[in-house]
C-alpha positions as CSV (number, residue, x, y, z in Angstrom):
1,M,33.7,198.9,-178.2
2,S,36.7,197.3,-179.6
3,G,37.9,194.0,-179.7
4,W,40.6,194.3,-177.1
5,K,38.1,196.1,-174.7
6,V,35.7,193.1,-175.2
7,F,38.5,190.6,-174.9
8,G,39.7,192.0,-171.8
9,L,36.3,192.7,-169.9
10,A,35.6,189.0,-171.0
11,F,39.0,187.7,-169.6
12,L,38.4,189.6,-166.2
13,A,35.5,188.4,-166.1
14,V,36.9,184.9,-166.5
15,L,39.4,185.6,-163.5
16,L,36.4,186.9,-160.9
17,S,34.3,183.8,-161.7
18,A,37.4,182.0,-161.1
19,A,38.2,183.8,-158.1
20,L,34.6,183.6,-157.0
21,V,34.6,179.5,-157.2
22,A,37.8,179.3,-155.1
23,V,36.6,181.3,-152.8
24,A,33.2,179.3,-152.5
25,A,35.2,176.2,-152.3
26,V,37.3,177.5,-150.0
27,G,34.6,178.7,-147.6
28,S,32.6,175.1,-148.1
29,S,36.1,173.5,-147.2
30,T,35.9,175.8,-143.9
31,V,32.7,174.9,-143.2
32,E,33.4,171.3,-143.3
33,Q,36.4,171.4,-141.5
34,R,35.1,173.1,-138.4
35,Q,32.1,170.7,-138.3
36,R,34.5,168.0,-138.4
37,Q,36.8,169.2,-136.0
38,S,33.8,170.2,-133.8
39,A,32.9,166.4,-133.6
40,L,36.2,165.3,-133.3
41,D,36.5,167.4,-130.2
42,P,35.9,165.8,-127.4
43,F,38.0,162.9,-127.9
44,Y,41.1,165.4,-127.8
45,E,40.2,166.7,-124.5
46,P,42.4,165.5,-122.2
47,P,41.3,164.6,-118.8
48,D,42.3,166.5,-115.6
49,P,44.3,165.9,-114.1
50,L,46.2,163.7,-116.7
51,P,47.9,160.1,-115.8
52,S,51.2,160.7,-114.5
53,E,53.3,157.9,-116.8
54,P,54.3,159.3,-120.2
55,G,53.2,156.5,-122.6
56,T,50.0,155.9,-120.9
57,L,47.3,155.3,-123.6
58,I,44.2,157.8,-122.8
59,R,41.4,156.6,-125.5
60,L,41.5,155.0,-128.4
61,E,39.1,154.5,-131.5
62,P,38.8,153.1,-135.0
63,L,40.0,155.2,-137.9
64,D,37.6,155.5,-140.9
65,V,40.3,154.6,-143.3
66,D,41.2,151.6,-145.4
67,V,44.6,150.0,-144.6
68,P,45.5,147.2,-146.5
69,G,46.5,144.2,-144.4
70,G,45.6,145.7,-141.1
71,T,43.4,148.5,-139.0
72,G,44.1,151.8,-138.1
73,Y,43.0,153.9,-134.7
74,R,43.1,157.3,-133.4
75,M,45.0,157.7,-130.4
76,L,45.0,159.9,-127.2
77,Y,48.1,159.5,-125.3
78,V,50.2,161.0,-122.3
79,S,53.8,162.5,-123.3
80,E,55.7,164.5,-121.4
81,R,57.8,168.5,-122.2
82,P,61.4,169.3,-121.4
83,D,60.7,170.6,-118.3
84,G,59.2,167.0,-117.1
85,S,55.3,168.2,-117.4
86,T,53.0,165.9,-118.5
87,A,51.0,166.7,-121.5
88,A,48.6,165.1,-124.1
89,S,49.5,164.0,-127.7
90,G,47.0,162.9,-130.3
91,G,48.4,160.1,-133.0
92,M,47.5,156.8,-134.6
93,V,48.4,153.1,-134.5
94,F,48.0,150.9,-137.6
95,I,48.0,146.9,-136.0
96,P,48.9,144.4,-138.6
97,D,45.9,141.8,-138.9
98,S,48.6,138.7,-139.2
99,P,49.2,136.9,-135.7
100,A,52.0,138.3,-133.8
101,P,55.4,136.6,-133.4
102,P,56.3,135.4,-129.8
103,E,58.3,137.8,-128.8
104,G,55.7,140.4,-130.0
105,R,56.0,142.5,-133.2
106,P,58.4,145.3,-134.1
107,V,57.1,148.7,-133.8
108,V,58.2,151.9,-136.2
109,A,57.7,155.1,-134.9
110,W,56.6,157.3,-137.9
111,A,57.0,161.0,-137.3
112,H,55.2,163.4,-139.6
113,G,56.3,166.7,-141.6
114,T,55.6,170.1,-141.5
115,L,51.8,170.5,-141.9
116,G,50.9,173.5,-140.0
117,M,49.3,173.9,-136.5
118,G,45.8,174.0,-136.9
119,D,43.7,171.2,-135.6
120,A,42.3,170.2,-139.3
121,C,46.0,170.0,-140.4
122,T,46.9,167.7,-137.9
123,P,47.2,164.0,-139.2
124,S,45.1,162.0,-136.9
125,R,42.2,164.7,-137.2
126,S,42.8,165.2,-141.0
127,A,40.1,164.1,-143.6
128,N,43.1,162.4,-145.0
129,P,45.2,160.9,-142.2
130,L,47.1,158.7,-144.5
131,Q,49.2,161.6,-146.3
132,D,52.6,160.7,-146.7
133,T,52.3,157.0,-146.1
134,D,51.8,155.6,-149.9
135,N,54.1,152.9,-151.1
136,W,55.5,151.8,-147.2
137,L,52.1,151.5,-144.7
138,D,50.7,149.0,-146.5
139,Q,54.1,147.2,-147.2
140,M,55.1,147.3,-143.3
141,M,51.7,145.6,-142.4
142,Q,52.4,143.1,-144.3
143,L,55.6,142.4,-142.6
144,G,53.8,142.4,-139.6
145,W,55.2,145.4,-137.9
146,V,53.0,148.1,-135.8
147,V,53.1,151.8,-137.0
148,A,53.1,154.1,-134.2
149,S,52.5,157.9,-135.5
150,T,52.7,161.0,-132.9
151,D,50.6,164.3,-134.2
152,Y,53.1,165.8,-131.8
153,V,52.0,167.7,-128.0
154,G,50.0,170.7,-129.1
155,L,49.1,169.8,-132.4
156,G,45.1,169.1,-132.1
157,T,45.7,169.3,-128.2
158,P,46.5,172.2,-126.1
159,G,49.6,173.5,-126.7
160,P,52.2,174.7,-127.1
161,S,53.5,173.0,-130.0
162,L,57.6,172.9,-129.5
163,Y,58.1,172.6,-133.6
164,L,61.9,171.9,-134.5
165,V,62.7,171.0,-130.8
166,A,64.0,168.0,-130.5
167,Q,63.7,167.5,-126.8
168,S,59.9,167.8,-126.7
169,E,59.3,165.8,-130.3
170,V,61.7,163.0,-129.8
171,R,59.7,162.4,-126.1
172,D,56.1,162.5,-128.5
173,V,57.8,159.6,-130.7
174,V,58.9,157.6,-128.3
175,N,55.6,157.8,-126.3
176,S,53.8,157.0,-129.1
177,V,55.7,153.8,-128.9
178,R,54.8,153.4,-125.0
179,A,51.2,154.0,-126.0
180,A,51.2,151.5,-128.9
181,R,52.4,148.9,-126.4
182,S,50.0,149.3,-124.1
183,I,47.1,148.2,-126.6
184,P,46.3,144.4,-126.3
185,E,45.5,143.8,-129.7
186,A,48.9,145.6,-130.8
187,Q,51.0,142.7,-129.1
188,A,53.9,145.1,-129.8
189,G,57.5,144.3,-128.6
190,T,60.3,146.8,-127.1
191,R,62.5,146.7,-130.9
192,Y,61.7,149.6,-132.7
193,V,63.0,151.8,-135.5
194,T,62.1,155.3,-135.8
195,W,61.0,157.0,-139.8
196,G,60.2,160.8,-140.5
197,H,60.0,163.4,-143.3
198,S,61.3,166.6,-143.2
199,Q,60.4,168.2,-139.7
200,G,59.5,164.3,-138.6
201,G,63.2,163.6,-140.0
202,H,65.0,166.1,-137.6
203,S,62.4,163.7,-134.7
204,S,63.4,160.4,-135.8
205,I,67.4,161.2,-136.2
206,W,67.4,163.3,-133.1
207,A,65.8,160.2,-131.6
208,G,68.9,158.6,-131.9
209,H,70.9,160.8,-129.6
210,L,68.2,161.1,-127.1
211,A,65.7,158.0,-127.1
212,E,67.9,155.4,-124.9
213,E,68.3,157.6,-122.1
214,Y,64.7,158.5,-121.8
215,A,63.5,155.4,-122.7
216,P,66.1,152.7,-121.5
217,E,63.2,149.8,-121.4
218,L,63.2,150.3,-125.2
219,D,65.4,148.9,-128.1
220,L,65.8,151.9,-130.5
221,L,67.6,149.8,-133.2
222,A,68.1,152.7,-136.0
223,V,66.7,155.5,-137.1
224,S,65.4,156.9,-141.1
225,A,64.3,159.8,-142.5
226,A,63.2,161.6,-146.0
227,A,64.5,165.0,-146.6
228,P,65.2,165.3,-142.9
229,A,65.9,169.3,-142.0
230,L,69.1,168.1,-140.1
231,N,71.9,171.0,-141.0
232,L,69.8,174.1,-139.8
233,P,72.6,176.7,-140.2
234,D,72.7,176.2,-143.6
235,I,69.3,175.4,-144.3
236,M,68.2,178.8,-142.3
237,G,71.1,180.6,-144.5
238,A,69.8,179.7,-147.5
239,Q,66.0,179.9,-147.0
240,W,65.5,182.8,-144.5
241,N,64.6,185.5,-147.2
242,T,62.7,183.2,-149.6
243,A,59.3,182.0,-149.7
244,A,60.3,179.0,-147.7
245,G,60.6,181.6,-144.8
246,W,56.9,182.1,-144.9
247,V,56.1,178.5,-144.5
248,I,58.6,177.5,-142.2
249,G,59.0,180.8,-140.0
250,P,55.9,181.4,-138.3
251,D,55.8,177.7,-136.6
252,V,59.5,178.4,-135.4
253,V,58.4,182.0,-134.6
254,E,55.4,180.3,-132.6
255,S,57.2,177.9,-130.7
256,W,60.7,178.7,-130.3
257,P,59.9,181.5,-127.9
258,A,58.5,178.9,-125.8
259,Y,61.5,176.9,-125.1
260,Y,64.1,180.0,-125.2
261,P,62.5,182.3,-123.3
262,G,63.8,186.1,-124.6
263,L,64.3,185.0,-127.9
264,P,63.9,188.3,-130.0
265,I,61.8,188.3,-132.6
266,E,61.5,192.4,-133.1
267,G,64.5,193.2,-135.0
268,V,64.8,189.0,-136.6
269,V,61.1,189.2,-137.9
270,S,59.8,191.7,-140.4
271,A,56.8,193.7,-139.2
272,E,55.0,191.7,-141.8
273,G,55.7,188.6,-140.3
274,I,55.0,189.5,-136.9
275,R,51.4,190.4,-138.1
276,A,51.3,187.4,-140.3
277,T,52.4,184.6,-137.9
278,P,49.0,184.2,-135.8
279,R,47.1,183.6,-138.9
280,L,49.5,181.4,-141.1
281,V,50.5,179.3,-138.1
282,D,46.3,178.2,-138.1
283,E,46.5,177.0,-141.4
284,C,47.7,174.0,-143.6
285,I,51.0,173.7,-145.6
286,K,49.5,174.0,-148.7
287,R,47.5,177.0,-148.3
288,S,50.0,178.6,-146.2
289,A,52.6,178.2,-148.9
290,L,50.5,179.9,-152.0
291,E,50.5,183.0,-149.2
292,G,53.6,182.8,-148.5
293,L,54.6,182.2,-152.4
294,L,52.4,185.6,-153.0
295,L,53.8,187.8,-150.5
296,Q,57.0,187.0,-151.3
297,N,56.1,188.1,-155.3
298,V,55.1,191.5,-153.6
299,G,58.4,191.9,-151.9
300,Q,57.7,191.1,-148.4
301,R,59.7,188.9,-146.7
302,F,59.0,186.8,-143.3
303,F,62.7,187.5,-141.6
304,D,64.1,191.3,-141.6
305,V,67.6,190.0,-141.4
306,N,69.2,186.3,-141.3
307,P,68.0,184.6,-137.9
308,Q,71.5,183.6,-137.2
309,S,72.9,187.1,-137.1
310,N,71.5,187.0,-133.8
311,A,73.6,185.5,-131.2
312,E,70.3,183.5,-129.4
313,W,68.8,182.6,-132.5
314,S,72.2,181.5,-134.0
315,D,72.6,179.4,-130.5
316,A,69.2,178.0,-130.7
317,V,69.9,176.7,-134.5
318,H,73.6,174.9,-133.7
319,E,71.7,173.7,-130.7
320,Q,68.6,172.1,-132.6
321,T,70.9,170.6,-135.3
322,P,72.2,167.2,-134.2
323,A,76.0,166.1,-133.9
324,P,77.1,162.9,-136.2
325,L,75.7,159.6,-134.5
326,P,77.3,156.9,-133.2
327,T,78.6,154.4,-135.2
328,D,76.4,151.6,-133.2
329,M,72.9,153.6,-134.6
330,P,72.4,153.3,-138.1
331,V,71.0,156.0,-139.8
332,F,69.3,155.9,-143.7
333,I,68.5,159.4,-145.1
334,A,66.8,159.6,-148.4
335,Q,67.0,163.2,-150.3
336,G,65.5,164.3,-153.8
337,M,67.3,166.2,-155.9
338,A,64.6,168.7,-156.6
339,D,63.7,169.5,-153.3
340,E,63.4,173.6,-152.9
341,V,62.7,173.4,-149.2
342,V,65.4,170.9,-147.7
343,L,67.6,171.4,-150.2
344,P,69.9,169.0,-151.3
345,W,73.6,170.2,-150.5
346,P,73.2,170.7,-146.8
347,N,72.1,167.4,-146.2
348,A,75.2,166.5,-148.6
349,I,77.4,168.3,-146.0
350,V,75.7,166.0,-143.6
351,E,76.2,163.3,-145.2
352,D,80.1,164.1,-145.6
353,A,80.3,165.1,-142.0
354,W,78.8,161.7,-140.6
355,C,81.0,159.7,-142.5
356,R,84.3,161.2,-141.5
357,A,82.9,161.1,-138.2
358,G,82.2,157.2,-138.5
359,S,78.5,157.4,-138.3
360,A,76.9,154.2,-140.1
361,I,75.2,155.8,-142.9
362,S,73.4,155.0,-145.8
363,V,72.3,157.8,-148.3
364,L,69.4,157.6,-150.9
365,W,69.9,160.1,-153.6
366,M,66.7,160.6,-155.5
367,G,66.9,162.3,-158.7
368,N,64.0,164.9,-159.6
369,V,62.5,164.0,-156.4
370,G,61.3,167.0,-154.6
371,H,60.6,167.9,-150.8
372,M,56.4,166.8,-150.6
373,A,57.0,163.1,-152.5
374,A,60.7,162.5,-150.7
375,A,58.4,159.9,-148.4
376,T,56.3,158.1,-150.7
377,T,59.2,157.8,-153.2
378,A,61.7,156.7,-150.8
379,G,59.1,154.6,-149.2
380,P,60.4,150.9,-150.4
381,S,64.1,151.6,-149.7
382,A,63.1,152.5,-146.2
383,V,61.2,149.6,-145.7
384,A,63.9,147.1,-147.1
385,W,66.3,148.9,-145.0
386,I,64.1,148.6,-141.5
387,A,63.9,145.0,-142.5
388,D,67.5,144.3,-142.1
389,R,67.8,146.0,-139.0
390,F,65.1,143.9,-137.4
391,A,66.8,141.0,-138.8
392,G,69.7,141.8,-137.3
393,R,72.0,142.3,-140.6
394,P,75.2,144.7,-140.6
395,A,74.4,148.1,-141.4
396,P,75.6,149.3,-144.9
397,R,77.7,152.5,-145.2
398,T,77.1,154.9,-148.5
399,C,80.5,156.6,-147.6
400,D,82.6,155.3,-150.6
401,V,80.0,156.8,-152.8
402,P,80.5,161.1,-153.1
403,P,77.3,162.6,-153.1
404,P,75.6,163.9,-156.3
405,V,75.9,167.7,-155.2
406,A,79.3,169.2,-153.9
407,P,79.1,168.8,-149.6
408,E,79.5,172.8,-149.5
409,V,78.0,176.2,-149.5
410,P,77.4,176.8,-153.2
411,A,79.2,180.3,-154.4
412,G,76.7,183.3,-154.0
413,S,74.6,181.6,-151.3
């Protein structure tokens, strides 16, 4: 046998061995996940009937996590769907160890990014519930703020989940604050700020438009986000035929027809995408992203066409894109220049448009920061900005500093 054949067989053996190890690891992880989720199921089972008041706390139990300066809890609470029907959402609440001030503790409502729709992906059900909280959760505990974190209705609880539907997600965010306020140990006041990443940035910023009318008893002071999915028309226009379509597309296809009845799927989503959606929506983001990259590399696309070429899809995309916030609602946005999911230039367009509209917008541009690291990298800056809002200081605007990327659709996109 020639030396090249021996080398080739040896190389194939190494690949096969690595594949078998990977399969075994995935299998072991899957078994552990199923056991964990089975043990958690009773906590997330909603009572029948549900309490009628949104924000009602149903259950609370300690989280087995180390939170410097505070204590974490898993919670189940009542939220509300856009049609006014009640639904259960899971979530978490983090309470500082320090004494509360007489007026009650300020609250930060955290909205997580896209993680997948499977139970194991849900933050409060995850083996790593503190993901995306490095560099800011501990600081918020030291500052004496309560942090309420929604899972969103339908993630880890009965659905449907309404992914990137502001009219649903804002309710879940606001009702997490209401639930946190009902916990005696929290001693939470009425003042709060929203803070989110990616999908959660969409939720957080939309709260600036919707929360006051929905919860007039609460005082939303400001909204903030890292790598927020705001400019949906341009993001979708740039990403529909890339690997990102395989990651985001299944969640949208699973969710939007529940809010937009009759939204066409065939003719917009590829046959491969339709077949893969039920499987991909149940996978967590890292695994679905790897699978999406593989499918894209072998020439398969999730969408057959840009969804916006369909009038119903275009209407939905534009309806879920927030208009500039009014001048009395301060907004902080952090955007990484190396982000390949929420690309920099669509949010540069947002900054330019919102500045021209007079919004009190402050944008932090972060060089060489990708999508997944956006919230943890921006965390200290977000904490400082939120602290100024709780202190009643005037909100800054960065509109006199041009963004590092042109606020326009790049040539050829």
